Each structure stands twice: as C-alpha cells, then as structure tokens.
VMD Tcl script that draws the C-alpha trace (Angstrom):
set ca {
  {0.00 0.00 0.00}
  {1.60 3.25 -1.13}
  {1.82 6.27 1.12}
  {0.34 9.64 0.15}
  {2.23 12.76 1.10}
  {0.04 15.79 1.77}
  {1.96 19.05 1.67}
  {1.18 21.33 4.64}
  {1.91 24.99 3.96}
  {3.99 26.83 6.49}
  {1.87 29.15 8.58}
  {4.60 31.77 8.67}
  {4.57 31.98 4.89}
  {0.88 32.79 4.88}
  {1.39 35.37 7.63}
  {4.25 36.95 5.72}
  {2.10 37.08 2.61}
  {-0.65 38.88 4.55}
  {1.87 41.38 5.89}
  {3.10 42.08 2.38}
  {-0.44 42.62 1.13}
  {-1.21 44.95 4.05}
  {2.02 46.88 3.49}
  {1.25 47.18 -0.21}
  {-2.24 48.46 0.61}
  {-0.81 51.06 2.97}
  {1.70 52.20 0.41}
  {-1.03 52.56 -2.21}
  {-3.10 54.70 0.16}
  {-0.23 56.94 1.23}
  {-0.66 59.47 -1.65}
  {-4.36 59.79 -0.85}
  {-3.69 60.31 2.84}
  {-0.98 62.85 2.08}
  {-3.28 64.77 -0.27}
  {-6.09 64.85 2.31}
  {-3.76 66.13 5.02}
  {-2.34 68.88 2.81}
  {-5.72 70.01 1.50}
  {-7.80 69.41 4.62}
  {-9.30 72.91 4.76}
  {-10.17 72.91 1.06}
  {-11.90 69.52 1.32}
  {-13.89 70.63 4.37}
  {-15.03 73.79 2.58}
  {-16.11 71.72 -0.41}
  {-18.07 69.35 1.85}
  {-19.78 72.30 3.52}
  {-20.75 73.75 0.14}
  {-22.22 70.39 -0.92}
  {-24.20 70.17 2.34}
  {-25.66 73.64 1.80}
  {-26.62 72.66 -1.75}
  {-28.39 69.53 -0.50}
  {-30.27 71.57 2.12}
  {-31.40 74.09 -0.50}
  {-32.63 71.32 -2.79}
  {-34.60 69.68 0.02}
  {-36.21 72.91 1.16}
  {-37.03 73.83 -2.44}
  {-39.31 70.79 -2.58}
  {-41.93 73.14 -1.17}
  {-41.90 74.81 -4.59}
  {-41.36 71.64 -6.63}
  {-44.25 69.64 -5.18}
  {-47.59 71.12 -6.20}
  {-49.42 69.82 -3.13}
  {-47.04 71.49 -0.71}
  {-46.93 74.71 -2.72}
  {-50.74 74.97 -2.81}
  {-50.81 74.39 0.94}
  {-48.28 77.00 2.04}
  {-48.25 79.50 -0.83}
  {-45.43 81.53 -2.35}
  {-45.18 84.17 0.39}
  {-44.69 81.59 3.14}
  {-42.54 79.07 1.23}
  {-39.77 81.63 0.76}
  {-39.27 81.78 4.55}
  {-38.02 78.19 4.58}
  {-35.40 78.97 1.92}
  {-34.38 82.17 3.74}
  {-33.92 80.18 6.94}
  {-31.56 77.71 5.28}
  {-29.52 80.46 3.64}
  {-29.23 82.47 6.85}
  {-28.60 79.90 9.60}
  {-26.55 77.18 7.87}
  {-23.04 77.72 9.25}
  {-19.77 75.83 8.83}
  {-19.75 74.32 12.33}
  {-22.63 72.26 13.68}
  {-22.66 74.20 16.96}
  {-22.90 77.50 15.10}
  {-25.84 76.23 13.03}
  {-27.64 75.00 16.14}
  {-26.98 78.24 18.02}
  {-28.11 80.45 15.16}
  {-31.17 78.32 14.46}
  {-32.37 78.41 18.07}
  {-31.73 82.15 18.23}
  {-33.82 82.61 15.11}
  {-36.58 80.41 16.51}
  {-36.74 82.23 19.84}
  {-36.61 85.63 18.16}
  {-39.37 84.60 15.75}
  {-41.66 83.28 18.49}
  {-41.19 86.30 20.76}
  {-41.41 88.82 17.93}
  {-44.40 87.11 16.35}
  {-46.23 86.79 19.66}
  {-45.74 90.40 20.69}
  {-46.42 91.61 17.15}
  {-49.69 89.68 17.14}
  {-50.71 91.22 20.46}
  {-49.91 94.70 19.13}
  {-51.92 94.01 15.96}
  {-54.92 92.68 17.92}
  {-54.77 95.65 20.31}
  {-54.74 98.05 17.37}
  {-57.70 96.30 15.77}
  {-59.61 96.51 19.04}
  {-59.02 100.23 19.20}
  {-59.98 100.65 15.54}
  {-60.19 103.75 13.41}
  {-57.33 106.23 13.58}
  {-56.17 104.61 16.80}
  {-55.15 101.39 15.02}
  {-52.07 102.76 13.19}
  {-51.28 104.92 16.23}
  {-51.14 101.89 18.57}
  {-49.10 99.86 16.08}
  {-46.70 102.75 15.46}
  {-46.13 103.33 19.18}
  {-45.57 99.59 19.71}
  {-43.05 99.45 16.87}
  {-41.25 102.48 18.28}
  {-41.07 101.11 21.85}
  {-40.12 97.50 21.10}
  {-37.90 98.33 18.13}
  {-36.04 101.01 20.03}
  {-35.67 98.89 23.17}
  {-34.38 95.88 21.21}
  {-31.97 98.07 19.25}
  {-30.65 99.55 22.49}
  {-30.19 96.03 23.86}
  {-28.11 95.12 20.80}
  {-25.59 97.78 21.78}
  {-24.82 95.91 25.00}
  {-21.50 94.07 24.41}
  {-22.63 90.83 26.08}
  {-25.92 90.70 24.15}
  {-24.29 91.72 20.88}
  {-21.65 89.04 21.27}
  {-24.04 86.11 21.72}
  {-27.63 87.13 20.96}
  {-27.28 89.81 18.29}
  {-28.83 87.65 15.57}
  {-31.78 86.62 17.74}
  {-32.53 90.24 18.67}
  {-32.35 91.29 15.02}
  {-34.83 88.54 14.08}
  {-37.09 89.69 16.93}
  {-37.16 93.24 15.54}
  {-37.81 92.01 12.00}
  {-40.60 89.60 12.97}
  {-42.29 92.01 15.35}
  {-42.47 94.74 12.70}
  {-43.68 92.40 9.96}
  {-46.43 90.83 12.07}
  {-47.66 94.01 13.77}
  {-47.72 96.07 10.57}
  {-49.41 93.23 8.67}
  {-52.29 93.55 11.10}
  {-53.18 96.91 9.55}
  {-54.10 95.27 6.23}
  {-54.73 91.63 7.12}
  {-57.33 90.28 9.51}
  {-55.97 86.71 9.81}
  {-52.63 87.73 11.32}
  {-52.41 84.66 13.52}
  {-52.75 82.37 10.50}
  {-49.98 84.17 8.62}
  {-47.67 84.03 11.64}
  {-48.40 80.34 12.16}
  {-47.65 79.39 8.55}
  {-44.41 81.35 8.48}
  {-43.32 79.82 11.76}
  {-43.94 76.35 10.33}
  {-41.75 77.19 7.31}
  {-38.98 78.50 9.57}
  {-39.13 75.31 11.65}
  {-38.96 73.24 8.44}
  {-35.85 75.06 7.24}
  {-34.29 74.79 10.69}
  {-34.96 71.04 10.88}
  {-33.37 70.43 7.47}
  {-30.28 72.46 8.42}
  {-29.83 70.67 11.74}
  {-30.27 67.17 10.30}
  {-27.76 67.75 7.51}
  {-25.31 69.63 9.73}
  {-25.30 66.95 12.46}
  {-25.58 63.75 10.43}
  {-23.83 64.44 7.10}
  {-20.08 64.78 7.66}
  {-20.51 67.09 10.67}
  {-17.94 69.84 11.27}
  {-17.39 70.03 15.02}
  {-16.13 73.27 16.55}
  {-14.89 71.26 19.54}
  {-12.56 69.20 17.36}
  {-11.30 72.36 15.68}
  {-10.69 73.97 19.09}
  {-8.81 70.94 20.39}
  {-6.64 70.67 17.27}
  {-5.98 74.42 17.39}
  {-4.68 74.17 20.96}
  {-2.43 71.25 20.03}
  {-0.97 73.16 17.07}
  {-0.33 76.18 19.32}
  {1.69 74.06 21.73}
  {3.67 72.55 18.88}
  {4.24 75.91 17.21}
  {5.46 77.63 20.38}
  {7.69 74.65 21.19}
  {9.34 74.79 17.77}
  {9.79 78.56 18.13}
  {11.55 78.11 21.47}
  {13.84 75.49 19.91}
  {14.60 77.93 17.11}
  {15.44 80.65 19.63}
  {17.85 78.31 21.42}
  {19.56 77.36 18.16}
  {19.78 81.01 17.19}
  {21.30 81.87 20.56}
  {24.08 79.31 20.17}
  {24.61 80.49 16.61}
  {25.22 84.00 17.92}
  {27.58 82.72 20.58}
  {29.59 80.64 18.10}
  {29.24 82.81 15.01}
  {33.00 83.27 14.74}
  {33.43 79.53 14.36}
  {30.36 78.97 12.15}
  {29.99 81.92 9.80}
  {27.78 80.02 7.35}
  {24.97 79.14 9.82}
  {21.69 80.84 8.89}
  {19.08 82.11 11.41}
  {16.60 79.42 12.41}
  {14.19 81.25 14.71}
  {10.74 81.95 13.23}
  {8.11 83.93 15.14}
  {5.16 83.44 12.82}
  {3.58 80.92 15.18}
  {3.81 83.41 18.05}
  {2.05 86.08 16.03}
  {-0.64 83.57 15.03}
  {-1.19 82.65 18.70}
  {-1.47 86.31 19.71}
  {-4.16 86.87 17.06}
  {-6.21 83.78 17.99}
  {-8.29 85.15 20.88}
  {-11.42 85.99 18.87}
  {-11.35 82.65 17.06}
  {-10.92 80.70 20.32}
  {-13.85 82.50 21.96}
  {-16.08 81.75 18.98}
  {-15.09 78.08 18.90}
  {-15.69 77.71 22.65}
  {-19.15 79.27 22.32}
  {-20.08 77.03 19.39}
  {-18.67 73.93 21.13}
  {-20.97 74.49 24.10}
  {-23.97 74.10 21.78}
  {-22.82 70.86 20.22}
  {-24.32 67.51 21.30}
  {-22.34 64.67 22.79}
  {-19.91 63.27 20.23}
  {-16.58 61.47 20.24}
  {-14.49 62.15 23.31}
  {-16.35 65.38 24.14}
  {-19.18 65.07 26.63}
  {-21.92 67.51 27.55}
  {-20.01 68.65 30.65}
  {-16.68 69.09 28.89}
  {-14.72 71.98 30.51}
  {-14.67 74.28 27.50}
  {-13.75 77.30 29.63}
  {-10.43 75.61 30.41}
  {-9.50 76.00 26.74}
  {-9.91 79.76 27.04}
  {-7.68 79.87 30.10}
  {-5.05 77.76 28.35}
  {-5.28 80.07 25.36}
  {-4.63 83.11 27.58}
  {-1.54 81.44 29.05}
  {-0.28 80.53 25.59}
  {-0.75 84.11 24.40}
  {1.29 85.36 27.36}
  {3.99 82.83 26.50}
  {3.94 83.94 22.87}
  {4.44 87.56 23.95}
  {7.43 86.53 26.09}
  {8.94 84.57 23.20}
  {8.48 87.55 20.89}
  {10.46 89.67 23.34}
  {13.41 87.36 22.68}
  {13.38 88.51 19.07}
  {14.77 91.89 20.08}
  {17.51 90.25 22.10}
  {18.54 87.94 19.25}
  {18.61 90.81 16.76}
  {20.46 93.16 19.11}
  {23.74 94.57 17.68}
  {25.43 93.66 20.95}
  {26.43 90.04 20.39}
  {26.30 87.65 23.29}
  {29.74 86.20 23.90}
  {29.20 84.40 27.21}
  {26.35 82.26 28.38}
  {26.78 83.34 32.01}
}
mol new
graphics top color blue
foreach p $ca { graphics top sphere $p radius 0.5 }
foreach p [lrange $ca 0 end-1] q [lrange $ca 1 end] { graphics top cylinder $p $q radius 0.2 }
display resetview
C-alpha cells in the first residue's frame, strides 16, 4: 500500500504574505492620505458647500411639489429657503446656536407683534395705526438699544435682530390683514422646516465640530510655540559661536507666536459654538470648555514673552558668554 504525502503549507509563509499585502495596501493609500492632510481645509469647505446645496434642494421641494406649494403659498414658502440660507453655518454648533436664536426671536417677535396688531384692531379707526406705530417704536427702540450691550451683541445679536424684524412684519401686517395669527403660524412652520433640514444635515452628514477644531488648534499652538523656542535656542548658540560657524543661517521663526497672539477671537467663537454641540466622540456635555480659554490666555502670554526674545537675538550687541 503506497503512502500519500500531503503538503502542509507553512503558517509563517501565509502570515508573511498577509503582511506584504497589508504593506502594499498602505503604500497605495499613502498618496491619498498625504493629499487629504495637505488640502484638509479645502476639502472641508467643499463638503460644507455640498451640504448647503443639499439643504437648499430639500427645502425647495416646497416649490417643486404642487401639493405642498398649494398648501403653504409663495409668500410663506420663501421663509423656509431664507432660513436655510441664513442659519446654515460651517460648524454644527454655530448652526444650532443660530437656528435656536432665530426660533426664539421669531416666536417672541411674532407673539408680541400679534398682540400689538390685535390691540390696534380693538381700538380701531385712527387709533389702530397709532397703537401699532407706538408699539413698533417702543419695542424696536428697546431691542436696538439692547443690541448695543456688548454681552448681548456678542451672543444674541442675531436673535434680537430677528425679533425686531418679525415684530415689525407681524404688527404692521395687522393693519391690512385680519388673519394675522394664520400668517404668523404658517411662516413659523416654514422656519421650523428650514431649521430642521439644516440641523439634520449639519449633524448627520459629515458634521464639522467646533470642539474638534478647538482641540486641534490648541495642540498646534503648543507645537508651534515649542518649535519657536527650539529655534530661539539654536539662534542663541549660533550668535555665541558665530566666529566659528559663519555660514549658519538664522533658524528662529516667530510666525507661530504672532498667530497665537491673534487667535483670541477665534478661540472664543469656537468655545461658544462647542458648548452648543451635542455629545460626540471624546467630548461630553459637561466638557470643561472654559479651560481651553484659560489655556489660550496662558499661551498668548507665553507667545508675547517669546516675541520679546526677538529683540535680544537681533540686538547689535552680540552675546559672547552664556553666564
């Protein structure tokens, strides 16, 4: 009886083959990864533009579908498109913040405008435009004065502006229209529709998180200031040993310091938008966003100190002794 030899492949050979395939796959993806890293901002802007286009197409269905258009009408349908154009921002937190501000301003302005219109209609006659005019003057002037407050202007300026706009439109419409409450209700529904489309696309279609941008910005600031300090040290030793190394070029660059000094407004905006964002990734609802502002202040102080070294390095009096 003859024996049959069954060849058994070496397990290491199969493992080595898998490693080669994985390495080859990584090498093939390296140009794509490199391109994405170099053009990250451009790609993000393109994605945001596509998202806005999708939102506009969806909200334009109110015009495309005859049933919806007959239900809401031309005057009310345009409010949904205006809402998308106005509140859709680059970061998800900014879109949510602006949308809620618009909603609150619309509800308050529409409610008070409706009350002013009803009060004017109750008075009737020449008293109707008088009551509406006085109401517009009081509420419009008071809201405009509130906008001049730095704290309100910084965070609620858009909501106050929408309040003024809605209040005037609703209250003045009461002079010519009797069904003011119906008009306000239909426009509010269109605003809510536009807001819902913006939020869904902003949060669920390649969301741009202000919190991630803030975190990455802080990391880049640390790295930039660290490299600047290293450059200052190398420049210092170059000055000390310039007689021995005449060909050494200056290595200290202070562009990162200047960028850090000019980052306060951007950091404050990112922190404010991040507070509005829902739970995602490693950032929870109780994430200490204010700590980022404090760290930013410390880094700006450090950047100012590093910039003061620039005058010392460029001083005509050359340092000849380290002590």
